[in-house]
N, C-alpha and C positions, 0 to 999 in steps of 0.2 A: 548075395550082392544086393546093396541097397537100391531101391527104385528112385525115379526122379524126384518124387515128393519127399522121401526120406533125406536125399541129398540136399534139397532145397531148405528143408527144416534145419539141417546141420549147419548150412552156410548162414542161415538167419541167426541161429543161436550163437555162432561165433562172432557175428557182428563186424563192424568196420575195424580198421587198424586202430582207431581211437578207442573203440570198445575193448579190443584186446589188451591194449596198454593199460587202460584204466583198471580193468578187472585183474590184471597181473598185480598191480600195486594194492588194490583192495584186499587180495588174497595174502599179500605180504603183511599188511597191517593187522589182519586177523591173526596171522602166525605170531606177530610180535607181542600181541596182547592176550591171545587165547580167548578173546571175547567176540561176540557177534558184532558185526559192523554194518551199519546202513549210512549211506550218504544222502543228504537231502540238499541238493544244489539248484539254485535259481540262476538263470542267465540274464538277470535284469541289467547287469552292467554291459553285457555284450549286445543285448537286444532291447534297448530301452523303449522301443516303439510298442512293444507288446504289453498289454494291460493285465495279463493273467499269470505273470511270473511271481506274484506275491503268493503268500499262504492262502489256500482256498480249500473248500470242501472236497474237491476232486482229488486232492492229494492223499486223502485218506485211503483211497483205492490202492494207491502205490504202496503205502505202508502195509496194508493187509496183504498185498501180493508178496512183498519182500520178506515179511515175517514168517510167511508160511514155510513149514518144515524146518524152522530154526530149532536148535536146542536152547530153550529159553533159560535153562539153569545157568548158562554162561553169561547172562546179562547182556547189556547193549551199549555199544559206543556209537552215538548219533553225531555224525560229522555234518556240521551245518554251515551253509553259505546262503543267506537269505535276507531280503530287505524287510521281512515281516509281512504282515497282512491282516486278514480277518480274524477278529478275536474268537468268534464262534468256531471257526475252523481250527484255530490253534488249540482251544480247549478240547475239541473232539479228538484231535490227533494225540495230544498228551494223555487224555483219558484212556485211549486205546493202547498207547505204548505202556502205560502203567498197568493196565489189565494183563498185558502179555508178559512184562518183566518186573512188575512191582516198582520199587524205587531203585533197583539195581541198573540205573541208567546214567551214563556219563555223557555230557556234551563235549564235543571237540570242535573248536573254532579256529581254523587255520587263518581266516582273514576277517570276515564280517558276519555277524548274526545280529541284526538290528530289530527293534521294536518287538513284533511277535516272535522273532527268533531269539531275542533276549529273554522273553517270557519262557520259551522252551528251555533255555539254558537254566533258568531259575527253578525249573521243575525237576532238574537232574540233581544227583547227589554230589557231583563234582563237575567242574569246567576246566578242560584242558585248553590252554591258550599259549601263544607264543608272544614274543616281543612285538610282532607286527599285527597281532590279533585285536579286534575291538568288538565290544558290545555297544548297544545304543540305549537311549531313553525308552522306557515302556510308555510309549506315546501312541495310543490306539488311534486308528484312522475310522472315520465315518463317511462312507461314500467317497473315499479317496482324499478326505480333508483331515488334517490333524485335529482331533477333537479338543485338545488343550488350546490350540490356537483360536478355535472358534469361541470357546469359553472366555478366553482372555480378551478377545476383541469386544465381546459384548459387555464384559465387566468394565473395560476402559471406556466404552461409549456411555454406559450408564453413569459412571462417576463424572465424566466430563460434562455430560448434559445436566446432571444434577447441580454441578458447580457453575455452569454457565449455559442456561437454556438457549442462548443465541447460537450455540454450536450444533444445534439440531440439524440445520440444513447441511452441515459438513458430514455428519454421521448418517444421514438418511439414505443416500445411495449405497453406502457400504452395508448397512443393516438390511436394506431391501433385497439384497441378492440372496439372503438366507431364508429358507422355509421357516414359518412361525414356530414349528415344533423342533427345529434343529438343535437349539441350545439345550433343550431337555434330553434329547437323544444323545448328544455329545456328553452331557453329564452322566448319563446312565452307562455309556460305554467305558468312560474312564473309571467309574466305580466298579464295573464288572472286571476290568483288567486288574484293578487294585485287589479285589477279592480273590481272584484266581491266584495272583502272584503271591499273596500272603499265604493262602492255603497250601500252595505247592512248596513254598520255602519251609512251612511249618511241618509238613508231612514228609519232606524229603531232605534237602541239604542240612537243615537245622533241627531235624526231628529229635535227636538226643541231646541237644544243647540246652542246658538249664537256663541260659540267657537268651533263648531264641526270640522272645517277643521284642527285646531291645534291638537285637541284630536285624530282625525283619523290618522294624520301623526305620532303622538307619538306611537300609537298602532302599526302601520305598521312598524315604524323604529325598533321596538324590535321584534315583532312576525314574521315579514317578512324578517328579516335579519339573514341569515344563519351564518354570521360572528360573530354576537352577541350571538345567541342562541347555536352555535357551533355544535349541534347535532340534527338530525331529531327527536330523541327520548327524547329530553330535556323536563323535567316535570316543568311546570310553575304554581306555587302555587296560591291559591285564593288571598292571600295577595299581590303577585306580580301583578296579574291581576287588583285588585283594585288599586294599585299604578299607573297602566297605565291609569287609568281613566275609566276602563270598569265598567258597572253598575252590580256590584256583590252583591248578597244578601247571607249572611252567614246562613247556615242551623242551626248553633248552636244558632242562635238568636231566634229560634222558636222550642222548643223541640218536640211538636206534629208533626210539618212538618218534622223535621229531622227523627224522629222515622218512620214515614210513608215512607219517601224516602229511608231510609236505609233497611227497611223491604222489599220493592220491589226489591232493589238492590241485597240483599243477596238471596232472593228467586229465582231471575233470574239467578244469578251466580251458584246457586245449580243446576238449570236446565241445564245450559251449561256444568257443570262439571260432572253431574251424567247421562245424557241422550245423545242421538245422535244429539240433537239440536246444531247448530253452528251459527245460526243467528235467532233472534226473533224480530218481529215487532208486537206489541200487544197493544190493547186499554183497557180502564178501564171496558168496557162492555163484555170483554171476546172474542172479535173478534181477531184472531191471524193469522199471516202469518209466518210460521216457516220453516226454511230450515235445513234439516238434513245433517249429514255428509255423508250419502249415496247418496247425491245429489238429494234428493227428496224434494218437497215442499209441505207442508200441510197447507191448509187454513181452519181454524176452524170458523164456523159462530157463532155469539154471541147469 
């Protein structure tokens, strides 16, 4: 007969009704693909007041926990819903995933994988998307400010002041709000994001493509150009991603897979909407790393 602590641990492991539902569909997705599954979901849409729902270094702990005891020979399907975030954290997470699974990683995007989330997708061998799915510009942030935007504002100020010195009083209050070293830091983080994206595409998605340099340049010319994408929040459709030469698999081509992916997505979005969960990293075996709006982290063993 189990004692009090054993029963309490069992109840905790089962989780809420939302946890039970989400885990049921995660297991079904694994059954449909035969591959390992990890979801990486942020509640930035449901809880916009929180400033830590973006990709950050703490998330790596969640990936380490959920990868533990996986059969890595089965590869990984990484289901993403994220606004992006810190470039250093994104690099660290991808480095760890590749150490564990090599390049046998597929990104699955039921709805949105923006900025750093797009970088994660570009580090994978394929991207599974639906007609409703979107990636975004690779527009890194520096202290919460779009780096491309800062660079463009400085360039515009420089050109206008050079053409008309009388415009200095108009630009002075705008430029004064930035730290003197900010422009240099923004240029560095943009270059860093470009270097990572090119390296990941070269060693992953386009590794065996004889025309990979041309394809990588085409991808970066659009996804890395703030002048073309115009907005950090620009939504780039599956059709457009395919047109750029990215290896996109449409979920609509496989009804069973589409149903499995969208069931996981809806169950996870319900969790984010109806509970205190603000970030969820969880695998198909029920091992989860959940960060709550109360700034608490809950690790649930499988």
